[in-house]
C-alpha positions in Angstrom: 111.5 -112.6 96.2 113.7 -110.2 96.1 114.5 -111.0 92.5 111.3 -110.1 91.9 111.7 -107.1 92.9 114.7 -106.2 91.0 113.4 -107.8 88.0 110.6 -105.6 87.8 112.3 -102.1 89.0 114.1 -102.8 86.0 111.2 -103.4 83.6 109.9 -100.6 85.1 113.0 -98.0 83.8 112.8 -99.2 80.9 108.7 -99.2 80.5 109.8 -94.9 81.4 112.5 -94.4 79.0 110.2 -95.8 76.1 107.6 -94.4 77.2 109.4 -90.2 77.9 112.3 -91.2 74.6 109.7 -89.0 72.7 109.8 -86.0 75.2 113.4 -86.0 75.2 114.1 -85.4 72.1 111.6 -82.8 71.1 113.3 -80.9 74.7 116.7 -81.6 72.6 115.8 -81.0 69.1 113.3 -77.9 70.2 116.9 -77.3 72.4 119.3 -76.7 69.3 117.8 -74.5 67.3 116.9 -71.7 69.5 113.8 -71.7 70.0 112.8 -73.2 66.7 112.3 -77.2 66.7 110.2 -78.5 63.7 112.6 -75.6 61.5 111.9 -72.3 60.2 107.5 -71.5 59.9 105.1 -69.5 58.5 103.0 -67.7 61.4 99.2 -69.0 62.2 97.0 -68.1 59.9 99.8 -66.0 56.7 99.4 -68.7 54.9 96.9 -70.4 51.9 95.3 -73.5 52.9 92.4 -75.2 50.6 91.1 -76.8 54.0 90.7 -73.4 55.4 88.8 -72.1 52.8 86.3 -74.9 52.3 85.8 -75.3 56.4 85.2 -71.3 55.8 83.1 -71.3 53.7 81.3 -74.3 55.3 80.6 -72.6 58.3 79.4 -69.7 56.4 77.4 -71.6 54.4 75.7 -72.7 57.6 75.7 -69.9 59.1 73.0 -68.2 56.4 71.0 -71.3 56.0 70.6 -71.4 60.8 69.7 -67.0 59.3 72.6 -65.1 61.3 75.4 -62.9 60.3 
């Protein structure tokens, strides 16, 4: 009975360790680079994107079909 309880505790600690490892890694990398976890990134909206251009065009076409401008 006590052995089962100890074994269950060990298993729960291992599961928690694996579950929270990515979060710990992210926090570690974030603190290493002074608040820049992904390195040098451009501000949102300043870079050109084909996907964003296609989506914007599609939205405008749908608005035109619905008669909303």
